[in-house]
C-alpha positions as CSV (number, residue, x, y, z in Angstrom):
1,M,0.0,0.0,0.0
2,T,2.9,2.3,0.8
3,V,4.5,1.7,-2.6
4,V,1.3,2.6,-4.5
5,E,0.7,5.8,-2.4
6,D,4.4,6.9,-2.9
7,D,4.5,6.1,-6.6
8,P,1.7,7.7,-8.7
9,E,2.8,5.8,-11.8
10,A,2.2,2.5,-10.0
11,A,-1.2,3.7,-8.9
12,R,-2.2,4.6,-12.4
13,T,-1.1,1.1,-13.6
14,V,-3.3,-0.6,-11.0
15,R,-6.2,1.5,-12.0
16,R,-5.7,0.6,-15.7
17,R,-5.5,-3.1,-15.0
18,S,-8.3,-3.5,-12.6
19,P,-11.3,-2.9,-15.1
20,R,-9.6,-5.1,-17.7
21,S,-9.1,-8.1,-15.3
22,S,-12.8,-7.7,-14.1
23,R,-13.9,-7.7,-17.7
24,Q,-11.9,-10.8,-18.4
25,K,-13.6,-12.6,-15.5
26,R,-17.0,-11.6,-17.0
27,D,-16.1,-12.9,-20.4
28,R,-15.0,-16.3,-19.2
29,P,-18.5,-17.7,-18.7
30,E,-19.5,-16.3,-22.1
31,R,-16.5,-18.0,-23.7
32,G,-17.3,-21.2,-22.0
33,I,-20.9,-21.2,-23.3
34,T,-19.6,-20.4,-26.8
35,A,-17.1,-23.2,-26.7
36,L,-19.8,-25.6,-25.5
37,R,-22.1,-24.5,-28.2
38,T,-19.4,-24.9,-30.9
39,A,-18.6,-28.4,-29.6
40,L,-22.2,-29.4,-29.5
41,T,-22.8,-28.1,-33.1
42,A,-19.7,-29.9,-34.3
43,W,-20.9,-33.2,-32.7
44,L,-24.4,-32.8,-34.2
45,S,-23.0,-32.3,-37.6
46,R,-21.4,-35.8,-37.5
47,P,-23.0,-38.3,-40.0
48,L,-24.2,-40.7,-37.4
49,A,-25.2,-38.2,-34.6
50,D,-28.9,-38.9,-34.9
51,F,-28.4,-42.6,-34.9
52,H,-26.4,-42.5,-31.7
53,L,-28.9,-40.1,-30.1
54,I,-31.8,-42.5,-30.8
55,L,-29.8,-45.4,-29.2
56,A,-29.0,-43.2,-26.2
57,V,-32.6,-42.1,-25.7
58,C,-34.0,-45.6,-26.1
59,G,-31.3,-47.0,-23.6
60,L,-32.0,-44.3,-21.0
61,L,-35.8,-44.6,-21.1
62,T,-35.6,-48.4,-21.0
63,T,-33.3,-48.2,-18.0
64,I,-35.5,-45.8,-16.1
65,G,-38.5,-48.0,-16.9
66,I,-36.7,-51.1,-15.5
67,V,-35.9,-49.3,-12.2
68,M,-39.3,-47.7,-11.8
69,V,-41.1,-51.0,-12.6
70,L,-39.0,-52.8,-10.0
71,S,-40.0,-50.2,-7.4
72,A,-43.6,-50.0,-8.4
73,S,-44.5,-53.7,-8.8
74,S,-42.8,-55.0,-5.7
75,V,-46.0,-54.4,-3.5
76,A,-48.5,-55.5,-6.2
77,S,-46.6,-58.7,-6.8
78,Y,-46.5,-59.8,-3.1
79,A,-49.3,-62.0,-2.0
80,P,-48.8,-63.6,1.4
81,G,-51.3,-66.4,0.9
82,D,-49.8,-68.1,-2.2
83,G,-46.1,-67.3,-1.5
84,S,-45.6,-65.2,-4.6
85,S,-42.3,-63.4,-5.0
86,V,-42.1,-59.6,-4.9
87,Y,-40.2,-59.8,-8.2
88,A,-42.9,-61.7,-10.1
89,Q,-44.1,-58.7,-12.2
90,F,-40.5,-57.4,-12.6
91,Q,-39.3,-60.8,-14.0
92,K,-42.1,-60.7,-16.5
93,H,-41.2,-57.2,-17.4
94,M,-37.6,-58.1,-17.9
95,L,-38.8,-60.9,-20.2
96,F,-40.6,-58.4,-22.4
97,V,-37.5,-56.1,-22.3
98,V,-35.4,-59.0,-23.7
99,L,-38.0,-59.7,-26.3
100,G,-38.2,-56.0,-27.2
101,G,-34.4,-55.9,-27.6
102,V,-34.6,-58.6,-30.2
103,V,-37.5,-56.8,-32.0
104,F,-35.4,-53.6,-31.8
105,W,-32.5,-55.4,-33.5
106,I,-34.8,-56.8,-36.2
107,G,-36.3,-53.3,-37.0
108,L,-32.8,-51.8,-37.1
109,R,-31.3,-54.5,-39.3
110,M,-34.1,-55.2,-41.8
111,P,-33.8,-53.2,-45.0
112,L,-36.3,-50.4,-45.1
113,K,-37.4,-51.5,-48.6
114,R,-38.3,-54.9,-47.1
115,I,-40.3,-53.2,-44.3
116,R,-42.2,-51.2,-46.9
117,A,-42.9,-54.2,-48.9
118,L,-44.4,-56.0,-45.9
119,A,-46.6,-53.0,-45.0
120,S,-49.7,-54.2,-46.9
121,T,-49.5,-57.6,-45.4
122,G,-49.2,-56.0,-41.9
123,M,-52.3,-53.9,-42.6
124,V,-54.3,-57.0,-43.4
125,L,-52.9,-58.8,-40.3
126,G,-53.7,-55.8,-38.1
127,L,-57.4,-55.6,-39.3
128,G,-57.8,-59.3,-39.0
129,L,-56.5,-59.3,-35.4
130,L,-58.8,-56.5,-34.4
131,A,-61.7,-58.4,-35.7
132,L,-60.6,-61.8,-34.3
133,V,-60.2,-60.4,-30.8
134,L,-63.9,-59.6,-30.6
135,T,-64.7,-63.4,-31.0
136,P,-64.5,-65.8,-28.1
137,L,-60.8,-66.2,-28.7
138,G,-60.3,-62.7,-27.2
139,T,-60.0,-62.0,-23.5
140,S,-61.5,-59.2,-21.6
141,V,-59.2,-57.2,-19.3
142,N,-60.5,-54.2,-17.2
143,G,-63.7,-54.2,-19.1
144,S,-62.1,-54.1,-22.6
145,Q,-62.0,-57.2,-24.9
146,G,-58.8,-56.3,-26.6
147,W,-56.3,-59.0,-25.6
148,F,-55.1,-62.5,-26.7
149,V,-53.9,-64.3,-23.7
150,V,-51.8,-67.6,-24.1
151,G,-50.4,-68.8,-20.8
152,P,-48.1,-66.1,-19.3
153,L,-48.0,-64.1,-22.5
154,S,-50.5,-61.7,-23.9
155,L,-51.0,-59.7,-27.1
156,Q,-52.9,-56.5,-27.7
157,P,-53.8,-56.3,-31.4
158,V,-54.3,-52.4,-31.3
159,E,-50.5,-52.0,-31.0
160,V,-49.9,-54.1,-34.1
161,A,-52.6,-52.2,-36.0
162,K,-51.0,-48.8,-35.2
163,V,-47.7,-49.9,-36.6
164,A,-49.4,-51.3,-39.7
165,L,-51.4,-48.1,-40.3
166,A,-48.2,-46.0,-40.0
167,L,-46.2,-48.0,-42.5
168,W,-48.9,-48.8,-44.9
169,G,-50.4,-45.4,-44.9
170,A,-47.0,-43.8,-45.7
171,H,-46.6,-46.3,-48.6
172,I,-50.1,-45.4,-50.0
173,L,-49.5,-41.7,-49.7
174,V,-46.1,-41.8,-51.3
175,T,-47.4,-43.9,-54.2
176,K,-50.2,-41.5,-54.9
177,Y,-48.2,-38.3,-54.3
178,N,-48.7,-36.9,-57.8
179,V,-52.5,-36.8,-57.2
180,L,-52.7,-35.9,-53.6
181,H,-54.1,-32.5,-54.5
182,Q,-57.4,-34.3,-55.3
183,W,-59.4,-35.0,-52.1
184,R,-60.5,-38.5,-53.1
185,H,-57.0,-39.7,-53.7
186,L,-55.8,-38.0,-50.5
187,L,-58.4,-39.6,-48.3
188,V,-59.0,-43.0,-50.0
189,P,-58.1,-45.7,-49.0
190,V,-56.1,-44.5,-45.9
191,V,-59.0,-42.8,-44.0
192,P,-61.6,-45.5,-44.7
193,A,-59.2,-48.1,-43.4
194,A,-58.5,-46.0,-40.3
195,L,-62.2,-45.5,-39.7
196,L,-62.7,-49.3,-39.8
197,M,-60.0,-49.6,-37.2
198,F,-61.7,-47.0,-35.1
199,A,-65.0,-48.9,-35.3
200,L,-63.4,-52.2,-34.3
201,L,-61.6,-50.5,-31.3
202,M,-64.8,-48.8,-30.0
203,V,-66.6,-52.2,-30.0
204,Q,-64.0,-53.5,-27.5
205,P,-64.1,-50.7,-26.2
206,D,-60.6,-49.1,-26.0
207,L,-60.7,-45.3,-25.9
208,G,-56.9,-45.0,-25.2
209,G,-56.1,-47.1,-28.3
210,T,-58.5,-45.1,-30.4
211,I,-56.9,-41.8,-29.4
212,T,-53.4,-43.0,-30.3
213,L,-54.6,-44.4,-33.5
214,G,-56.1,-41.1,-34.3
215,V,-52.7,-39.4,-33.6
216,V,-51.1,-41.8,-36.2
217,L,-53.7,-40.9,-38.8
218,I,-53.3,-37.1,-38.3
219,A,-49.5,-37.4,-38.3
220,L,-49.6,-39.4,-41.6
221,L,-51.8,-36.7,-43.3
222,W,-49.7,-33.9,-41.9
223,F,-46.3,-35.1,-43.1
224,A,-47.9,-36.0,-46.4
225,G,-48.7,-32.4,-46.9
226,A,-52.4,-32.4,-46.6
227,P,-54.2,-29.0,-46.6
228,K,-54.7,-27.4,-43.2
229,R,-58.5,-27.1,-43.6
230,L,-58.7,-30.9,-43.6
231,F,-57.2,-30.9,-40.0
232,A,-59.9,-28.4,-39.0
233,V,-62.5,-30.8,-40.2
234,I,-60.8,-33.8,-38.5
235,L,-60.6,-31.8,-35.2
236,S,-64.3,-30.8,-35.3
237,G,-65.3,-34.4,-36.1
238,A,-63.1,-35.7,-33.2
239,V,-64.6,-33.3,-30.7
240,A,-68.1,-34.2,-31.8
241,G,-67.3,-37.9,-31.7
242,A,-65.8,-37.6,-28.1
243,V,-68.9,-35.8,-26.9
244,L,-71.2,-38.4,-28.4
245,L,-69.1,-41.3,-26.9
246,A,-69.1,-39.7,-23.5
247,L,-72.9,-39.4,-23.6
248,I,-73.4,-42.9,-24.7
249,E,-71.4,-44.7,-22.0
250,P,-71.9,-43.6,-18.3
251,Y,-68.3,-44.4,-17.3
252,R,-66.8,-42.1,-20.0
253,L,-69.2,-39.3,-18.8
254,A,-68.0,-39.9,-15.3
255,R,-64.4,-39.6,-16.3
256,V,-65.1,-36.2,-17.9
257,M,-67.1,-34.9,-15.0
258,T,-64.3,-36.1,-12.6
259,F,-61.7,-34.3,-14.7
260,L,-63.8,-31.1,-14.5
261,N,-64.3,-31.4,-10.8
262,P,-61.7,-33.8,-9.2
263,G,-62.8,-33.0,-5.7
264,S,-66.4,-34.1,-6.2
265,D,-65.6,-37.8,-5.5
266,P,-62.0,-38.0,-4.2
267,Q,-62.5,-41.6,-2.9
268,G,-64.3,-42.9,-5.9
269,K,-64.0,-41.8,-9.6
270,G,-61.4,-39.1,-8.7
271,L,-59.2,-41.4,-6.5
272,Q,-56.4,-42.0,-9.1
273,A,-56.2,-38.3,-10.2
274,T,-56.2,-37.1,-6.5
275,Q,-53.6,-39.6,-5.3
276,A,-51.3,-38.9,-8.3
277,L,-51.2,-35.2,-7.4
278,Y,-50.4,-36.1,-3.7
279,A,-47.6,-38.4,-4.8
280,L,-46.1,-35.6,-7.0
281,A,-46.4,-33.1,-4.2
282,D,-44.7,-35.4,-1.7
283,G,-41.7,-35.9,-4.0
284,G,-40.7,-32.2,-3.9
285,L,-37.5,-31.2,-5.7
286,F,-35.3,-34.3,-5.4
287,G,-37.8,-37.0,-4.2
288,K,-38.0,-39.4,-1.4
289,G,-35.5,-41.8,-2.9
290,L,-35.9,-45.0,-4.9
291,G,-38.1,-47.5,-3.2
292,Q,-39.4,-45.0,-0.6
293,G,-42.6,-44.0,-2.3
294,Q,-45.7,-44.6,-0.4
295,S,-48.3,-44.3,-3.3
296,K,-47.4,-47.9,-4.4
297,W,-48.8,-49.3,-1.1
298,R,-52.3,-49.4,-2.7
299,Y,-52.8,-45.7,-2.2
300,L,-52.6,-45.2,-6.0
301,P,-54.3,-48.0,-7.9
302,N,-52.6,-49.3,-11.1
303,V,-49.4,-47.3,-10.3
304,E,-47.1,-49.6,-12.3
305,H,-49.1,-49.2,-15.5
306,D,-50.7,-45.9,-16.3
307,F,-49.7,-43.8,-13.3
308,I,-46.0,-44.7,-13.1
309,F,-45.1,-41.1,-13.8
310,A,-46.6,-40.2,-10.4
311,L,-44.4,-42.7,-8.5
312,L,-41.4,-41.4,-10.5
313,G,-42.1,-37.9,-9.3
314,E,-42.6,-39.1,-5.7
315,E,-39.3,-41.0,-5.6
316,L,-37.1,-39.0,-7.9
317,G,-38.8,-35.6,-7.5
318,F,-39.1,-32.7,-9.9
319,V,-35.6,-33.3,-11.2
320,G,-36.5,-36.9,-12.2
321,C,-39.7,-35.8,-13.9
322,L,-37.9,-33.1,-15.7
323,A,-35.2,-35.6,-16.9
324,V,-37.9,-37.9,-18.4
325,I,-39.7,-35.0,-20.1
326,G,-36.4,-33.8,-21.5
327,L,-35.7,-37.3,-23.0
328,F,-39.0,-37.3,-24.8
329,G,-38.3,-33.7,-25.9
330,L,-34.9,-34.9,-27.3
331,L,-36.7,-37.7,-29.0
332,A,-39.0,-35.2,-30.8
333,S,-36.1,-33.1,-31.9
334,V,-34.0,-36.0,-33.2
335,G,-37.0,-37.8,-34.8
336,L,-38.0,-34.6,-36.8
337,R,-34.4,-34.1,-37.7
338,I,-34.2,-37.6,-39.1
339,A,-37.3,-36.9,-41.2
340,M,-36.0,-33.6,-42.6
341,R,-32.5,-35.0,-43.4
342,N,-33.7,-38.0,-45.4
343,L,-34.4,-37.8,-49.1
344,D,-36.7,-40.9,-49.5
345,P,-40.3,-39.5,-49.0
346,W,-41.5,-42.8,-47.5
347,I,-38.7,-42.6,-44.8
348,R,-39.6,-38.9,-44.2
349,I,-43.3,-39.7,-43.5
350,V,-42.6,-42.8,-41.4
351,A,-40.0,-41.1,-39.3
352,G,-42.2,-38.1,-38.6
353,T,-45.3,-40.3,-37.9
354,L,-43.5,-42.6,-35.5
355,T,-42.0,-39.6,-33.7
356,A,-45.3,-37.9,-33.4
357,W,-46.9,-41.1,-32.1
358,L,-44.4,-41.7,-29.3
359,V,-44.2,-38.1,-28.1
360,A,-48.0,-37.6,-28.2
361,Q,-48.5,-40.8,-26.2
362,A,-46.0,-39.6,-23.6
363,A,-47.7,-36.2,-23.5
364,I,-51.1,-37.7,-23.0
365,N,-49.9,-40.0,-20.2
366,I,-48.1,-37.2,-18.4
367,G,-51.0,-34.8,-19.1
368,Y,-53.6,-36.9,-17.3
369,V,-51.2,-37.8,-14.4
370,V,-50.8,-34.0,-13.6
371,S,-54.6,-33.5,-14.1
372,L,-54.3,-31.5,-17.4
373,L,-56.3,-34.2,-19.4
374,P,-59.0,-36.7,-18.5
375,V,-57.8,-40.2,-17.6
376,T,-57.6,-42.3,-20.8
377,G,-55.5,-45.4,-19.9
378,V,-52.5,-44.7,-22.1
379,T,-49.1,-46.1,-21.0
380,L,-45.9,-44.1,-20.8
381,P,-43.6,-45.5,-23.5
382,L,-40.7,-47.6,-22.3
383,I,-41.3,-46.8,-18.7
384,S,-44.7,-48.2,-17.8
385,Y,-45.0,-51.9,-17.0
386,G,-46.4,-53.7,-20.2
387,G,-46.0,-56.4,-22.7
388,T,-47.1,-55.6,-26.2
389,S,-46.8,-51.9,-25.7
390,L,-43.2,-52.2,-24.6
391,V,-42.2,-54.6,-27.5
392,V,-43.9,-52.5,-30.1
393,T,-42.3,-49.3,-28.8
394,M,-38.8,-50.8,-29.0
395,L,-39.7,-51.9,-32.6
396,L,-40.5,-48.2,-33.4
397,F,-37.2,-47.1,-31.9
398,G,-35.4,-49.7,-34.1
399,I,-37.1,-48.5,-37.2
400,L,-36.3,-44.8,-36.3
401,A,-32.7,-45.8,-35.8
402,N,-32.8,-47.6,-39.1
403,C,-34.1,-44.4,-40.7
404,A,-31.2,-42.4,-39.2
405,R,-28.8,-44.8,-40.8
406,H,-30.3,-43.9,-44.2
407,E,-29.5,-40.2,-44.0
408,P,-27.4,-39.3,-47.1
409,E,-24.3,-38.3,-45.0
410,A,-24.7,-41.4,-42.8
411,V,-25.0,-43.7,-45.9
412,A,-21.8,-42.1,-47.4
413,A,-19.9,-42.6,-44.1
414,L,-21.0,-46.1,-43.5
415,R,-20.2,-47.2,-47.1
416,T,-16.8,-45.6,-47.2
417,Q,-15.5,-45.8,-43.5
418,G,-17.2,-49.0,-42.4
419,P,-20.0,-49.8,-40.0
420,G,-18.4,-48.5,-36.9
421,K,-18.4,-49.9,-33.4
422,F,-22.2,-50.2,-33.0
423,G,-22.6,-51.5,-36.5
424,T,-20.0,-54.2,-36.0
425,L,-21.4,-55.1,-32.6
426,L,-24.9,-55.4,-34.0
427,R,-23.9,-56.9,-37.3
428,L,-25.6,-54.2,-39.3
429,P,-25.4,-54.2,-43.1
430,A,-24.4,-51.0,-44.9
431,P,-27.5,-49.1,-46.1
432,D,-28.2,-48.6,-49.8
433,P,-28.1,-45.0,-51.1
434,Y,-31.4,-43.5,-52.1
435,R,-32.2,-43.7,-55.8
436,P,-35.4,-41.8,-56.9
437,P,-37.8,-43.7,-59.1
438,A,-37.5,-43.2,-62.8
439,K,-40.0,-40.5,-64.0
440,R,-42.6,-41.7,-66.4
441,R,-43.0,-40.0,-69.7
442,T,-46.6,-39.2,-69.0
443,S,-45.6,-37.4,-65.8
444,S,-43.8,-34.6,-67.7
445,R,-46.6,-34.0,-70.2
446,G,-48.8,-31.1,-69.8
447,G,-46.1,-29.0,-68.1
448,S,-46.2,-30.6,-64.7
449,G,-43.1,-28.8,-63.6
450,R,-41.2,-29.7,-60.5
451,T,-44.0,-30.8,-58.4
452,G,-44.7,-33.9,-60.5
453,R,-48.5,-33.2,-60.3
454,P,-50.6,-33.0,-63.5
455,A,-51.4,-29.6,-64.9
456,A,-54.9,-28.2,-65.5
457,R,-57.0,-29.5,-68.3
458,G,-56.7,-26.3,-70.3
459,A,-52.9,-26.3,-70.0
460,R,-52.7,-29.8,-71.2
461,S,-54.8,-29.0,-74.3
462,N,-52.7,-26.0,-75.1
463,A,-49.5,-28.0,-74.7
464,A,-50.9,-30.7,-77.0
465,A,-51.7,-28.2,-79.7
466,E,-48.2,-26.8,-79.5
467,R,-46.7,-30.2,-80.0
468,R,-48.9,-30.8,-83.0
469,R,-47.8,-27.5,-84.6
470,A,-44.1,-28.2,-83.8
471,A,-44.1,-31.8,-85.0
472,P,-43.2,-32.6,-88.7
473,E,-46.1,-33.5,-91.0
474,Y,-46.9,-37.2,-91.2
475,G,-45.1,-39.1,-94.0
476,R,-42.8,-36.2,-95.0
477,R,-39.0,-36.6,-95.1
478,S,-36.8,-34.5,-93.0
479,T,-36.6,-31.1,-94.6
480,A,-35.8,-27.7,-93.2
481,R,-38.9,-25.8,-92.1
482,G,-39.4,-22.5,-93.7
483,S,-37.7,-23.5,-97.1
484,G,-40.4,-21.8,-99.0
485,R,-42.4,-23.1,-102.0
486,G,-39.4,-25.0,-103.3
487,G,-39.4,-27.2,-100.3
488,T,-43.1,-27.7,-100.6
489,A,-42.8,-28.6,-104.2
490,R,-40.1,-31.1,-103.6
491,G,-42.1,-32.7,-100.9
492,S,-45.1,-33.0,-103.3
493,A,-42.9,-34.4,-106.0
494,T,-41.5,-36.9,-103.5
495,R,-44.9,-37.9,-102.5
496,G,-46.0,-38.2,-106.1
497,G,-43.0,-40.3,-107.0
498,S,-43.4,-42.6,-104.2
499,T,-47.0,-43.1,-105.1
500,R,-46.2,-43.9,-108.7
501,R,-43.5,-46.4,-107.6
502,G,-46.0,-47.9,-105.3
503,H,-48.5,-48.4,-108.3
504,R,-45.8,-50.0,-110.3
């Protein structure tokens, strides 16, 4: 201090350096954020970034689901009278996880052309199963005859039907792309087939399956480029149909009234919604810890199925809920990115539709757990305890990962640099590059332009008249147009000479 006071030059030096050093300290966080953003952008620009992200999201959600099902099903599995193990439902869940892993590998390894070729067969199979489950071969579970039960295994046909509609609908819409501006080609046969599925589902009845199937249909039409006024019509019809269905069945009307006023019957119709909110509130910020939740002790019915998100919030807190929501948000971002980066229109529609299906199903489940939507009985993908739903969801992730490997940059990298670590481990073949179909000659007539759609009738007639005027006259040899009367005379002489030679 004495040196600074005695030396004015040193004091000025300290005053000069102090603001600069403080400015440098303020700039350090900004530089760190910029460096992180640059590194993240560079990693996302890698050819197989979307493929690795899909694998990571699927693995994390499956792991969280295994942990939460183990915690949620321990009480429900225990029965003192018959000596059942507390791990009975968890063991069955792990069996479905292993089966889902095999299905995931099949969806990832099977060529997408082969999957598209099997779409029509899958659609017929899905409709057949929906009709067959209504016969005595089907089994009623929780008031809905929508299951095939064979020993310890069960099959829910609606999950197969949703996959079939997504793949087959994309195939039909891509095949008829050039005429999709006409309503009859846009709606037929995709919408009638979906309506038939809706009718078969409502006979069961299965409201949750009908809602998710409607999401698949809307996503198909959206990513196919249907006009926006069509969605206004669909939304109006869906609202009218929901009101009608609620008025027909008393239990559906009770669900709606309970949603509007949860406190009217907290120990009856509103028990699940009320207890779910209590569980989320008890969790707080960081939760009570794994296995410490009280809602699974029969306070919250069906906690391992439809309301597992409430137990997750109770044991892992707001942070755990935010992590799960963030994973589904990442799935939405990556899935739409896969759809945009692909060139094949069928892959684009399929990737967008499957992403919308998974994210919308998660949003519906989380929405009614937090009392933003009426209870519909939709599972949380990869986290809820389930059989067919879990296996089908892992199949969808496998197809999405397969679509990610067919991005142009990913195809080039895999065919030049090799399959990589995951490709070698999973024995994945190199994807084929996209080759657009050969254009038909009739598609370019009439001035169709870049869109590939036929021009108006007047434009086609004008174009035909121009071609007739530009074409050489029938039977005339190749002579320069505009050669005058001499050219015409020579042409006449030629015709006359050929006629005389013909008579001879």
